[in-house]
N, C-alpha and C positions, 0 to 999 in steps of 0.2 A: 151773411153766408155766402159762400161763394161755387162755382162751378163752372164746367166749360165745355163747350160743344167742339167736339172735334170734326164732326161733318155733318152735312144735309144731303139727304136722299127727295126724292119727286113725290113723296107724301105728303097731305096737307094735313099740316100743323094745326093741332083745335085751342090748345093751351102749353103754357111753358110756365114752370114756378120751380116752387122746392115742397120738399115735404120732411113736416118735423116731427121727432119721434120722443116718446117721453121712455127712455129706455126700462127704465126701473120701475112705472106704474104699468103703463101700457103698450108696450113695446109693438102690439098689431093693432095700433089703431091711430096711424099717425095723422097728423093736421096735415092739409094741405096748403099751402099758401102761392096764391096763382100772382104771375106775372103777369097784369093786364095791358093791353098797350104796348107789351114791347117788341123791338126790334127783334125779329130772328136770324141768327149772320152765327158764324163759325167764330168761336173765342170764347172769353171770358165773360159770365155772366154772375154779378155781382145784386144783393139783395140786404139790405138793412132796415133787420124785423125789429120791432116792439113789441112785444106782447103784452094781452089782456090780462093773462096772468101774472103773477110775479117767476121768475124760474129760481127751484128752490135751494138750496144748499146742500151739498153730498149728494144731489140725485143727476143723474150721467141721463144726460141727452144725446139725439142724434139727429141729421139732416143730411137730406141727399137733391141733387138737381132733379126734375125729370120733365119729359116733353109726351103730351097725348095728344096721336097724329086720329085721324079717321083710319088705320089698320090696328093701332097698336099703341099700347102705354110704354116708355122707357125712362128707366131711371139710374142716374149715374153711381158714383162710387160714396158709399154713406161714411162719413165725418161723425165721431163721437163728441159731444165736450160736455165740460160741467161748471158750474157756477161757484166760485167761491168769495169768499167776504175777505181774504188775503189784501192790505196795499199797504204802501210805502208811503210816508207821509215828504212831501219835499222832493219825490225822486230827481235827483241828480246822478250825474257821472261819479261815478268814486273812484280814488284815483289811489292806487294801492299796490307798493313793493311785492316783489313775487314770493307768495308763500308765507305772507303775512294774513292778521284778519283783520275787518270793519264793520261795522255795526250801522246797519239799519234802522231807521225810527221810521214806526209804524201800527198797524192790527196782526198778529201771526197768529191770533187763537183759532184760527181752523188746520195750522200747520199741524198735521199729525207723520204720524211713521209713513201714511201713505204719499206723504210729498217730499218730490228729491229736486234740489237744481242740479242742471247741466251746463257746461260750458264748452261751445265745439269753435278749437281755431287749427290752423295749418303749422307743422313742422318748416325746417329749414328745405327738407325735400316738397315741400309742400303734399305731404301726406296729411287727411282730416284726421283729429283727435277731440275724441269726447271724450268730457271726467266729469265726476260729480263731485260739487263743493261742498266739504262736511260743511253741517251748521248745527247752529245751537239758539234755540228760543227763548229768552228771558223768561224768566216767572211771570211774570206779569200780563208776557205776550205781546207788550208794548216795544221789543227790540226782538234783532235777529243777527247774532255774530256769526259771518260767514268766513270759511279762511279762502285765500285768492290759490289757484296752482303756480303750483313751480313750474312744470314744465312744457316745455311747445308753445312759449308765450312769449312775447318777447317787448321788450321796454317800447310805452309811447304805443301800443296798438290799444281800439276800444275793442272788449267784446261783450257779447249780449249773452246772459243769464237767464235763462229757460226754467217755469216752474212748471213739472211734472207732476203725475197721477198717473195711476192706472187701476184697473179693474182688480177686485180680487184675486180673479181668476189669471191674471195675470197680460187677459186679453184689454185692447182699445187704450193701448195708451194716448195721454192729454199733454199738451203742453201747452205753456203762451208764457208771453215776454214776462218776465221778471224786475230785472233792471239793468244797465249798464256800467260796467267795469274796467276801469283804463288802467293798465300792468307797469309798475315801474320798475327797473332795472333792481336787484337784493343783492349789491356787493357783499363777498364776507368778508370779514375780518382775516386779514392774510397771515400764515402758520409763520410765513416767512420774511423777513423784510431787509434783509442782505444778501443782494442780487450782484451778476456780474453785470459789466454796461453792455453789452451785448446779450443779456437774457429779458425774457420780457418782465414788465413790469408784473408781480402778482394781483394781474387783476382777475379773480373766478367770482362765480355766482350765478342767480338765475335772472331769465329773460333778459341777457347780454342783450343789446340792439347787433343785427346783421346787414343794416342795410346803411347808407350812410346821413342819411336825414334823420337827425334823432336830436333830441338834447340833451343826453347824456354824459356831462364833461367829466374832466379829470384835471386836477391840480396839485402840482408840486411846485414848493415854493413862491407862490403867487402868478404862474407861468399855467394857464389855461389853455388844456386841448379837448375838442370833439375824442370820446372814447372809440378806439379802432381795437381790432382784435391784434393783440402781438406789440402794441405799444414798447419801446425800450424811454432809456434817460435820456439817450440822443437825441429824441426826437422835442425833447425842449430846451428853449433857450438857456440853461442853468450857468450858475457858477461855479467855481471849487470850493466844496466846503467838506468836511464831514459827515451833516446828515440832511435830510431834507422832510422837512413837515409835508402832508398829502392827505387830499381830499376829494371827495368826489359828491356832483351834484346831477340829481336826476331828475330836475326838474320842477322838483316840488320840494326839496331841503338840501341843504349840505351836511355832509358825512363826513367828520376829520376821522381820518384812523388812529389808534390810541399808538402805534408806533413808528418810529421815522423811518424812513428809507434809508438803508446804507450802502455803497458801492464797496465790494468789496472790490481791493487792488492785493495785486501781489507782494507779498512779504521778500524781502530780500533774498533771502535764502533760497526763492525759490528761481531768482532772475541770474544764473551761475554763467559768468563769462569767461571764455576758456581762456585768458591770459590776464591779467593787469598789468602786467609791462611786455610794453610792445614799441616799435619805430615809427615816424611820421610816417601817415599814405598804408599804414596798415589795414587790415580789415578785425572787429572786434564778430565775434560767433556765438552766440547764446544757443546752445541747446537743450532738445527733453523740455522746451517751456511754450507753455498753449497759450502764446500772444495773440491770437484769435480771442480767448474767453475774458482775456483783462483790455484788452484797446480795438477789439475790434479788426474790419478791413487794416487799417493801417497806423501805428503810434503815432499820436502826434506832434512827436518828437525825443531826441535824445538831446542834454545837454551834458556835455564833460569839458569842465573849464569855463570858460567864459565863451565858447563854439557851441550853435547849434545845429542837428541834425536832423531833417527831415526825410531825406532819401534814405529809410531805412528797406534793406532787401527784405524780404520775405520767404523762405521754403517752407515744405511741409512738418518740417522737423525744428524751426526756429528761425532767427533772424539775424541778419549781422549786416554793419556799415565799414565803411572806408573814415575815418579819421581823420581825414587830409593832413593840411602843414598845422596839427595840433603842437603848441610848443613843448618844448623841451620841460621836464618836470614831472608833478605830480597834482592830479585833476580829480573832484569828485564829478561822480558820474548821474546824474537825475534822468528816469524813464517817466515822459507825462504822457497824459492820457486826455481824452477833453473833458475831464471832469477830476480827475486826481495826480499826482508828483510822486513818486519812488525813487527814495535818495538812496544809492546802494554804500552799504558800509564801506568798503573796499576804494583805495583810490587808483586812479589808474597812474602808471609812471611810464611817460615818453622819456627813451634814451634813442640817441644819433645812430646810425647805420652808415658805416665806413670802411674802409682797407685803406690801415697805413703803411702795410708790409706785404710781400709774397718772400716766401722759403726760394720759391725756383720760376721761373719760367721756360726750360725746354725741362721735360721730364718723357720718361719709360710711361707707357699704359700701368696704370694700379701701381704707380707712385704715389705715394702720399705727398700735397704740398698744404703749405700751411699758412692762413692766414690770420693776418691780426690786424686789431682795428676794435669797434664798437659793436658788439653782436649783443645776441641774449641766449644765456645758454640756457640748453636744451632745445631750442628751436630752428628750425634748419633752413639749411641755406645752400645754394645751389650755381654750379659751375653747369651752362646748357650751349648748345651752339645756336646761332641766331637766328636757325627754322627749325629747333629745341627736335632735331633729327636724333639728336644724342643730348641728355642731360643726365646728369649725376648729382647727388648731395650726400650730405648730411650732418647729424646733431653739432652745433657748439659746446666743445670741448669746457667752456666757460665764455664770461662776457669780452673774452680780449682773443679768444681763437677759436680757429674750428679749421678743423682738417679733412679735405677733398680731393681723391681723385680720378684720372680719367681710368676706365674700365676699356674695357676690347675696344678700343678707337683706334682705327688706321691711321698711322705715322702722316705726319702733314702739318704745316701750320694752319692754325681756327683764330679765330674770332671770336669768342665767347661771351657769355654774361655772366659776371656772380650776382646771384639778390639773394633777397632772404624772400623765405617762401611764405607764399600768400597765395588766398582764393585765387585773384586775380592780379596780372600782370599789371606792376606800375612803375611806371618812367623813374621815380625818385627812387625804387628800389633795387634798382638795377647799376651795375657800376660795368662797362665792358672793358675786355682784357684782350691779349691777343698772346696764346700759347703755342706753344713745337712740340710736339708727340712723333719722340722720337722711337725710331724700329725696332723690337725687341732684339737682342744681339745675346749670341751664344761667346761666351768669352775662353772655358777651356772644360775640357772632360776629365776626368776622372783617370782613365785610362785612353789609351793610343790604339791596344792592343785587347781585345780581350776575348772570354772560350762564354760560346753557349749556354745557357743559364745563368749567367753571373748579371751583377746589376751593374750599369751603367747611369752616373752621376754628368748631370750636363748642369754648368755653373753659366750665368748673365745675365740677365734685365728684363724687365718687362714680359714674364714669363706665363702669370698667372691666366691667360686666356690663351695659350697651346694646347690644343685637344688633343691632338695624336705627333707624332715624331716617324719623321719617315726616312726609313733609312734603305734607300734607292727608289726600289717602288714595290717597298714591304712598309704598312705602317706596323706601329707598335703602340701597344697601351700605354701612357704612361699611369702609372703606380706613386706617384709624390709629387705633387707639384706645388709652388710659393712663387712668388715674386723672382727671385734669383738663383733656383733652384728649379731640379726635375730630372726626376728618376725614371728609369728602365728597367725592364727585367730583358736578356737578350733571348728570344724565344730558341726552342731548340730546334726545331723544324727548318731554320737558318742556314745556307750553307754558306759555306766559308768563305772568303774575301773582302774586299773594303768597300765600303759604301759611304756615300755621301748624305749628309745629312739635313732635312728638311726641314723648317717647324711650319706644320699645318693647323690654323685657326678657321673657326666658322663665323663667319661675317660676310658681310658681301663686298667688300675690298679687302683687298693685300690676303687674301684667303691663305697662302703660302709664303713661304721664304726660305730662300735658301743661304746656308751659312758656309761659312771659310773649311769648317770640320768635317774631316774623314773621320770613320771607325775601322780599322780590322777586326774583321771575326776571325778567327782559328777552329 
């Protein structure tokens, strides 16, 4: 029996002890049990009491501490108890997976519906939970089958099971220690066994540990690691193979999973390269492909022919790499991750990039320049000044020819780069050249003398970029424009007279050009 003295005043203490009640038979006549010669002080008081009479099963008893002083009689909290004959043979810690049943041997003949078993635990957030454990007593009452809880318990931890009973009126709840249960993790049989390399290994179940200090182990192809939440295949030092055997050990036994783990790898049709014919030092570009799902943060390598590439540049929508000085010809393409390879059905064809001839090097703005050499039909090639302030491009019309023109470029001599259009410039894909841009010119007029309202046609070269025609101080709208011809209509509001002709451009340099031509308006 236990009690507690919380404080002591200056009253003279005559006696201290416990009062014992037989609630079922004579609740009004307690037996007083004195603690003779007991030192009286604040704190816990205890008494181990052997009754001269046997406590009867199914009877309700109670006790309370008391202090008798010269001025009064003080009694503490009343604690109810009962006596049962329920016992467990060789009671030891039961080691059981969460949610599974276990059996205890002993004498459970007294286990009626008035008894129940409880277990108290704390969840991940240290919130306390008390659950009632289902049980079934054997017909001969020599064993009891109990179901361990699934929730709010964790692998490797010990939990006390309490035996509880309560009065018929629902009052005076009584409990005592019944047994100890050690919970083991109970891992589900995975519904899915095919996963991406970046996915968590499908480990779910009950009582999975949340702390690092535990003995739950995961084994894949003989490589064993302690269980952690979010484990991935790349955590294990595995070799490339089609499928992987795996199991777990909960500290008591090893359980093999029925289905082997299989890594999902991309099918060749999912890896769509933008083109399979390239020049040396160009870039492959793979778009609309979830590289992370299959490869993780970085593709281990890409093998093209005998060349291996690990510097794979990644963007939000795909990835690309520069092929470098890959030999001319056709080559296989293989994408490798840490645990698998994917070979594409198409080969890459590397063709040379060069210019063998140029149709002309002195040209008017917008005049086509024909380049012959080795190109890729449909690929874009460009001409650009060294500062790239001006850049002009066009698609190759065949594998041997591409035509480009300098558009609205001021006259002068320029050193330019002719190059294969690519994501980033590479010196090997650029050929320096020199061109002279001639000043646009008017060579002939359809009429030297014209009436208002009539159409004037101006012939010449490099006229595409002309915005207006100035007749003296008057700006005239252009109704038709091409490389070698401009048409204007003489406005009705113009006065008769002779007017010099100027070409007006919308550009930072050479905004106007005076011609040698004049027009007379009648």
